[in-house]
Phi, psi and omega in degrees: 000323179296318176302317180294319179294317177298317177298316177298318177296319180296317177296317176300315179296322180295316181293320179296317184289323178295317178297317179300313179298323177295316177299319179295315179298318180296314180295322179295316178300320179297317185291325183283343179276079181236151174288157179223127175275118175245116188279145166291316173211120181283333175240121177253142177256112180282340183080205183272138179231128178293134181306127180101347179270162174245153176216140180260152176203165182224131169265121179257138182216168178225146173277104180260011180273195183244015178217162178300137176271128177235111178273116182274319186202146170235128183232160174198192176293167179297343181281001183235144170249133186236143175222139183214163180300133172262347179269152174301141180254112180295158175306138179087347182263163182239178177201178185224140169250117180272135180234131169246120182260127180249111186274358191295333180257007185264150174283160178290148178124172180274147177202164174240129181252146184252137172245124178258127180251118181259115189213182180271042180263179174228100011282167186292335181246123175248144181246149170227160186224150169223147177255143177208147173237120181272121182241167179280000000 
């Protein structure tokens, strides 16, 4: 009787451990299927902009990941107006983030601005940059 109990406990533990490993593998596979933003150019050089003028530019990217890319929000300083795709971007497809820079409230000189893209990527925040020099 004792041998039968030990065998049953062993079978139970074996089945439980196989089930636990399957769950971990399934969760890992789910976690690895994420979108990836791959920039055509991650840093753009806007050049010189006369104080008070505005200038437009576009950041082009492709989703090189394995899941749909969903951009929740794109943020930057108050000197920028931003537009981005609101629809999911499937793997292999691309998109554009439009940026309008307004130099009217900026001091003279060169600077680098950061654009934060909040999406379902890993990490959740991806950055792009642009350089600009405000002149008189």
